[in-house]
C-alpha positions in Angstrom: -34.8 157.4 166.7 -34.0 155.4 169.8 -34.7 151.6 169.8 -36.6 150.4 172.7 -36.5 146.4 172.0 -33.2 145.3 170.5 -34.4 142.1 168.4 -37.9 141.4 167.2 -38.1 137.7 165.9 -41.4 136.9 163.9 -42.9 133.8 162.6 -43.6 133.7 158.5 -46.5 132.4 157.7 -49.7 133.6 158.9 -47.7 136.6 161.4 -45.4 138.2 158.5 -47.2 137.2 155.8 -51.1 137.8 155.2 -53.0 135.0 154.0 -52.3 135.9 150.3 -48.7 135.3 151.0 -47.8 139.0 150.7 -45.8 141.4 153.0 -47.7 144.1 153.3 -46.5 147.6 152.5 -47.1 149.1 155.8 -45.0 146.3 157.1 -41.8 146.3 154.8 -42.0 150.2 155.8 -41.7 150.0 159.3 -39.3 146.6 159.2 -36.9 149.1 157.5 -37.7 151.9 159.9 -36.6 149.6 162.9 -33.6 148.0 160.7 -31.7 151.6 159.6 -32.5 153.0 162.7 -30.5 149.8 164.5 -33.0 147.4 165.4 -32.7 143.5 164.6 -35.4 142.0 162.9 -35.5 138.3 162.4 -37.2 135.8 161.0 -38.1 132.2 162.7 -40.0 129.8 160.6 -41.0 125.7 160.1 -40.1 126.4 156.6 -36.8 124.8 155.2 -34.0 127.2 154.2 -34.1 126.7 150.6 -37.9 128.1 151.0 -37.5 130.9 153.5 -33.7 132.4 152.4 -35.5 134.1 148.6 -38.2 135.5 151.0 -35.9 137.3 153.7 -33.5 138.3 151.0 -36.3 139.8 148.9 -37.5 141.5 152.0 -33.6 142.8 152.2 -33.0 141.4 155.7 -29.4 140.8 156.9 -28.1 138.5 159.6 -29.3 135.3 160.5 -32.5 133.4 159.6 -33.8 130.0 161.7 -35.5 127.4 159.7 -37.0 124.2 160.7 -38.8 125.6 164.0 -35.3 126.3 165.4 -33.4 123.3 164.2 -31.4 125.6 161.5 -29.8 128.8 161.5 -28.1 130.3 158.8 -26.5 133.7 157.6 -29.0 135.0 155.0 -26.3 136.6 152.8 -24.2 133.7 152.2 -26.3 130.8 153.3 -23.8 129.4 155.4 -25.0 127.3 158.0 -24.3 128.5 161.5 -26.2 126.0 163.1 -27.5 122.4 162.1 -29.6 120.0 164.3 -31.7 116.9 163.3 -33.0 113.3 164.5 -31.1 110.2 163.7 -32.6 108.0 160.9 -33.4 105.3 164.1 -35.2 108.1 165.7 -36.9 109.3 162.0 -37.7 105.6 161.7 -39.9 105.3 164.8 -41.6 108.6 164.2 -42.8 107.5 160.4 -43.6 104.1 162.0 -45.8 105.7 164.5 -47.7 107.6 161.6 -48.0 104.8 159.4 -49.3 102.8 162.3 -52.1 105.7 162.4 -52.9 105.8 158.5 -51.0 109.2 157.6 -48.8 109.6 154.8 -45.4 111.7 155.7 -43.0 114.4 154.6 -39.7 113.6 155.5 -37.0 116.7 155.4 -33.2 116.0 154.8 -31.1 118.3 153.7 -33.4 120.4 152.1 -34.9 118.2 150.0 -38.6 116.4 150.9 -39.4 113.5 150.4 -42.9 112.5 150.7 -45.5 109.2 150.2 -48.3 111.7 149.3 -49.5 111.1 146.1 -48.1 113.7 143.0 -51.9 114.7 142.5 -52.6 115.3 146.2 -54.5 118.1 146.6 -52.9 119.0 149.9 -49.3 118.5 148.8 -49.7 120.5 146.0 -50.9 123.5 147.7 -48.1 123.1 150.5 -45.7 123.1 147.3 -47.0 125.8 145.8 -46.8 128.0 149.0 -43.0 127.2 150.0 -42.0 126.6 146.0 -40.3 123.6 146.7 -41.3 120.2 145.2 -41.3 116.8 146.8 -39.5 113.6 145.9 -42.3 110.9 145.7 -41.3 107.5 147.7 -42.9 104.3 147.1 -43.7 102.1 150.0 -43.0 102.8 153.6 -41.3 106.1 154.5 -39.9 104.2 157.8 -38.7 101.7 155.2 -37.3 104.1 153.0 -35.6 106.1 155.9 -33.9 103.1 157.4 -32.5 101.8 154.3 -30.6 105.4 153.1 -29.9 106.2 157.1 -31.1 109.6 156.7 -30.3 112.4 159.3 -33.4 114.3 158.7 -34.6 117.8 160.2 -38.3 117.2 160.4 -41.2 115.3 159.6 -44.7 116.0 159.2 -47.9 114.9 157.9 -50.7 117.1 156.1 -54.0 116.7 157.0 -57.7 118.4 157.3 -58.4 120.9 159.5 -60.9 118.5 161.4 -57.9 115.8 161.4 -55.1 118.1 163.1 -56.1 118.6 166.7 -56.6 114.6 166.7 -53.5 113.5 165.2 -51.3 116.3 167.3 -53.0 114.8 170.6 -52.2 111.1 169.5 -48.7 112.0 168.4 -48.4 113.8 171.7 -49.1 111.0 173.9 -47.5 108.7 171.9 -44.0 110.4 171.5 -44.5 113.7 173.2 -42.1 112.6 175.6 -39.0 111.9 172.8 -40.1 114.7 170.0 -41.0 117.7 170.0 -44.6 117.9 168.5 -46.3 120.9 167.2 -48.9 123.0 164.7 -47.4 125.2 162.4 -50.8 125.6 160.4 -54.0 124.8 160.2 -53.4 121.2 158.6 -49.9 120.8 159.7 -48.6 118.6 162.1 -45.0 118.5 162.7 -42.2 116.4 164.6 -38.6 117.9 165.1 -35.7 117.2 167.5 -36.7 117.8 171.2 -35.0 121.1 172.3 -34.2 122.3 169.4 -37.5 124.8 169.2 -38.1 128.2 168.4 -37.6 129.1 171.4 -33.5 128.1 171.8 -33.1 129.7 168.6 -34.4 132.8 170.2 -32.2 132.5 172.9 -29.2 131.8 170.2 -30.0 135.1 168.1 -30.1 137.2 171.3 -26.9 135.8 172.6 -25.4 136.0 169.0 -26.0 140.1 168.9 -25.2 140.3 172.3 -29.2 141.5 173.3 -30.5 141.2 176.6 -33.5 138.5 176.3 -35.7 140.9 178.3 -35.1 143.1 175.6 -36.4 140.3 173.1 -39.8 140.3 171.4 -41.4 137.4 169.7 -44.6 137.3 167.5 -46.3 134.3 166.3 -49.5 132.9 165.2 -49.6 128.8 166.1 -48.2 126.3 168.7 -45.0 126.0 167.2 -44.3 129.3 168.4 -45.3 129.0 171.8 -41.4 128.4 173.3 -40.5 131.5 171.5 -43.4 133.7 173.2 -42.6 132.5 176.0 -38.6 133.0 176.0 -38.9 136.5 174.8 -39.1 139.7 177.2 -42.5 140.6 175.2 -44.4 137.8 173.3 -47.1 138.7 171.4 -49.6 136.8 169.5 -51.4 138.1 166.2 -54.9 138.4 166.3 -55.3 135.5 164.0 -53.4 133.5 166.4 -54.6 129.9 168.2 -56.2 130.0 171.4 -52.9 128.7 173.4 -50.7 131.1 171.7 -53.4 134.1 172.5 -53.3 132.7 176.4 -49.3 132.6 176.7 -49.2 136.3 174.9 -48.4 139.4 176.7 -50.1 141.7 173.9 -52.5 140.5 171.5 -51.9 142.4 168.2 -54.0 143.0 165.3 -54.4 140.1 162.4 -51.5 139.1 159.8 -53.8 140.8 157.3 -54.3 143.7 159.2 -50.1 144.8 159.2 -49.8 143.1 162.5 -46.0 143.8 162.5 -46.4 147.4 161.3 -48.6 147.6 164.9 -45.9 145.8 166.7 -43.5 147.6 165.7 -44.8 151.2 165.7 -46.2 150.3 169.4 -43.1 148.4 170.9 -39.7 148.9 168.7 -38.8 152.4 169.8 -37.9 154.5 173.0 
């Protein structure tokens, strides 16, 4: 069977998996059919590598996986880092101070570890740890002081907030530091700050170049604001049915939801000539 688009890059949470954290059987079948026909299927996620690598390996994928919103790219089989970006400690300190001034707790991601100021019994943190399969290291006192003291080079900074607070924090951070950092949202309760320029769109371009596939023959699929850069960079940008409104507005096609097997529909419709 002839491939139409040579590279399909999908977000993970809310896109590839359903709301019960499963890859639906029909999605798995279509990915396997696409890959066995010569297509390249890749995952681009905000998750850290230690969280996403077991998932893509279980799916049987080979090649590269993108973590931390595009900041880190690694080989799935070996775990070898192909590209690693991040923020110098002085920049991370500035981000943390901003969040501290606004009264929010903080997660900082450094060398595959999560450092947090959330309490050990915080329900938002507990649910987050359960989903990603990684436990955080708890920090006493201000995160800005901890980062400064340890001179931490970090991949991203994140705050877990209630759904009613997400837009408020996203807007405030965008106004305060959006000219220096990439401020985005990857879920209804997550606001994330990462290096400007190290986003999913740039990671998609990196993969296209790596696999020698013209950018116009790439598909990007996502559900949230952190997927916007790759949706607009791809030859065909697709929003799943459960996607945030700004992503749907930017997409060239809107599929069914992640709970209805969005990737299966997309591969059937666009994957083959």
